[in-house]
N, C-alpha and C positions, 0 to 999 in steps of 0.2 A: 496541454497541462491541466492536472487536476489536483484537487485539494483532498485533505484526509476524509471528508464525509463520502465523496465520491467513490473513492479508492475503496473504502469500507463497502460500500453498495455493490461494486464490481467483484469484490472478492467474497461477499458474504460474511463478513466478520465485523465486529463492532470497531467504531473509529479507534477507541483506546487501544485495541490490538493492532491497527494499522501503524499507530503512533509507535507503540512499543517495538514493532519489527523494524520500523525506520530507524529508530535510535539504536537498534542493537545491530543493524546491518542486514537482517533478515531480507527486508524490502527496499531495494535501491530507489532512491529519490534524487531529484533534480537540485534541490536547494531546501534549505531550512531558512526561514524567515528570521530575520534579527530578534534578539531578545530572548530570555531565558525561556519564554513559553511561545516562542515563534513557531507557526505552522509549518508542515512538511509541504512540498509541492512536488508531485510525481509526473512521470511521463506516462501517458494514458496507455500507450502500447506495451509499456513494461509491465504495468498493472495487469493488463489483460492477459499477457503471457504468464504471469505468476498465478492468476485465476484460472488459466487452463493447465497449469502444471498441478495445482493443488487438485483438480478433479482428476486428473490423470492418476495422481497420488492415492486417491480415495477409490479408484476403480471405477470412476463415473464418467471418463472421458475418452 
């Protein structure tokens, strides 16, 4: 399990974008911690797969 900052580093995007993608359903997450501003928690292997897919889509993978 990883948090937003680590997911952002793996994906090469900002933490704000990771949060936005998770909230919109574009990036699957394991759970959202309680509260209005609760952090998202991600499965590291799913984040790595998403990063690989981004590279393939950009023609870099």
